[in-house]
N, C-alpha and C positions, 0 to 999 in steps of 0.2 A: 017646696025643692031641695030645703037646707037637710033636712030629716031625711028625702031618697041619697041624697048625695054623703050623706054622713053613713048611711045603711050600707051603702053600692062600697069606697072605701074600708069599710069594717070587716066587711065579706074579701075582699082584696088581699086584707094585710091579714084574716086567718086562714089564706089560701096558702096564701106567700110561706106562711109557720107553716104547716101541715108539712108543707112540701118539701122545708127546712130540714125540719126536723124524720120526717119519709128518708131522704137521701146520709142526713147524720146516721141514722138506725140500721140505713143497708151498709155506709161504711166501716159501722163496728164491728156490724156481726160481719160482715168479710175477713176483719180483724182477729176479730174472736173467731173464726176456721182455721185460720193460715198459721195461727198461735201455735197451735196443736201439731203441726205441720212441718217433718220436716222441709227447707228448701237445697236446692242442688241450682249449681249455678248451670245455665246453655250461650249458645250461639244463637243469635234469633240476626233473625236480613230487617235492616236498617230499612236496603234499595232494591229495585229489580236488578239481577243481574241476568245478563243472555246464558243460554247456555253454551257449553263451549270456552267460558268463564275461568284463566287456572286461577290456582290460588293467594298469588298475589290483589287480586280483581276482587277474589271474594271477602278475603281481611277485608280489606278498607270498603266493605259495602253487609259488615255485617257490624253486630253491639253485643257483649254480656248480659242478657241479666237473670234473673234468680226466680225459682219458678218451683211451683208444688211439689214435692217427688211423684206423684201419683197421677202430672201432667207431664212429666219427662216423658218425650216421645220414643221409641227403639234408635238405635245408633246416632241420638242426638249429638252432635260434638262438643267440644269444650271448648279447644286448641285448633287455629288455622294450621297448624303444623301436621296435624296426621292428613293433610289433604294436598299436603307438597309435590309437583311430580304430575299431581291429577287437573283433572278438567269435569267442569257442572255437564250433566246428561242429560239438564233441561234445564227451562228458566227456575231462578228464587227470585221467589216475590216475597215482601213483604211483612215483617209478623210473621215469617214459619219457622220454625226451628230448624238450623243447620242439621244434616241429617250426613250421616256416613255412604250410606249407596246412592246420596246423589249428586260423588263423584265416580271417576275412572282413568282405565289409562287413557291417554290419545289414542295407541294405538288399536287397541278395543272399540274405539266409533269410526276409526276408518268402515270405507265400503270394501266389501274381500276383494281381493283382488290388488289392491291397494297400499302403501306405504304412505307416511303423513311426512311430508315437503318441513325438509329445515327449516329453523327459524330466520328470515330477512330473505328469503328466496322467493322467485317464484317461479309456476308450473305453464311446461310448453309444449306441441306435441308437434311429432314428425313423423309423417306416414314413411317406410323407406323397404327397399325389397331388401329379402333377406342375410346378400350381402354385407349390404350394407349397414344392418342391426347385429353382427358377430354374428352372423349364422341364424338371424330369427330364434336363437334362442337366449334372446336377453331374457331377465323375470324382474317383478316389484324388490326393489331390494338392490340392486345391484347397482354398482358405481362403474359407471362410462367417457371415455375422453371423442370429445366433438372436433370433430377435424372437418375442411371447408374444402372442398377443390373449385375454383372458380377461372372458366379459360379468360387468357390472354394475350392477345396480339403479337407476336415476335416481332422487333422492333424490322422495316425495313421488307415486310412481304405479309401476303395476306390469310397468314397462315394461324393456325392459336395453338396456344399450351394447356397444359391444366398447370395449375397452379395452389398449392394449397398448404393451408397455415393451423394451427392446433390451437382454439378457442385457448385460451389462457386467463385466468383471473390480472386483471392490469399487465397484461404483457408479463405475466410471470412463466421464465423458461421450464420452475422447477415442472414437473405433475400434477396434473389437477382435472379433478374428476367430478362427474356430475352426477347423481342421484335417479338413479329409474323409479319414478314413484307408479308409475301403471302400463301394461301392455298390454295390446290386443291384437287380436290378426287374425286376416282371412285362411282358412284353412281347403284345401281344394278336397271335392270328394271323391270318396269309392265309387270309381265307375262301373261295380258290381251294384249298390245300392246309394248309391247316388250321395248317402250320407258324409259328413264332412270324417277326419280321420285324425285320432288326434294324438297327436304327438311330429304329424309330420311338417316337412318340407312349407313353409305360405309363400301365398302370392307376396303379400303384404302383410308390414306389419310397424304397429302404430306405437309409439313408445314417447310416453309423455315423461317430461326432464323437470328436478329442480336444479333451477338455475338461475344467479344475480339477476337483479334486475339491470344492469348492467349492457350484462353479455344478454338479453334478450334478442335487441334489436339483431344484432348482430346472427346469431343461430337464423330469426325469419329471412337475414339476409341470406343468409345460407341456401336456405333451401328454395326461396326461389329463381336465385342469380346463379344459382351453381350447385354443386351437389354434395351431400353431411355421410359422413361416413358415425359410425359408433365404433367405439375400440371398444371390450367389454376388460375392466381393470379391477375385476373383485368382487366380490360382494360387504355393501356397507355392513362398516359395523354395529351391530349388538343395541349398544348404545341408542345411535341415531335412527334407526328404523325394524320395525314388529315387523317382517314379513308374513303372508299370507295369502299366495299365488294365487291367479285362476285366470282362465281365457276364454275373453269372449270377443263376440262378430266385429267383425268393421272392414269397412270397404276404401275403393282408393291408391292410390299410388302417387310417387313425387319422384 
């Protein structure tokens, strides 16, 4: 019995020694292989990063690592500042090298016919008659003013009169405008062929606006309780938006 136990322990010790020798040999072989190669620094993803993340977010989720030149991927980045002003086009997974082609201008990722809403705003849509939306000629990237007309009863009578107010940030009397992020419209049919007539006046126009969160309830109230009018105030500065307009079909009226 003792001989069997001794033989078992001896076999186990030999096996462990063999494993240690093998691991050490592999490590030495890897070191010998790398000794003759030039190493370069690359950024490697340390934590998963979602699509649409900016350079600051990505910079907090990567590390610098040295790899052999032959293993450096095409477009591998060494400095996150090269992606300043851009966002990721797909999810980044831990272990992958950070590539330049994984970034793009935010405007390029917007759906056709839309512009990116400015930071700190929310998007809200209004379906209006053309005369209440600057003749139905608004485009994504335009800036507009918002006026709300609500009925108010004249004291001492049963009659009412419209009360018109402009929506301003923090009741600032200065000119305040809002970015149009998308426009869709219904177009009248051609009497002969029954198809839509591009560029013709429309029955309704659905305009999506980017507004501060504090003003969104007022826009909703204006649409539900009164009549909303949009005034064209000019195109948004190029730095704010990249316009790529398109017209799609939408129905309904308010």
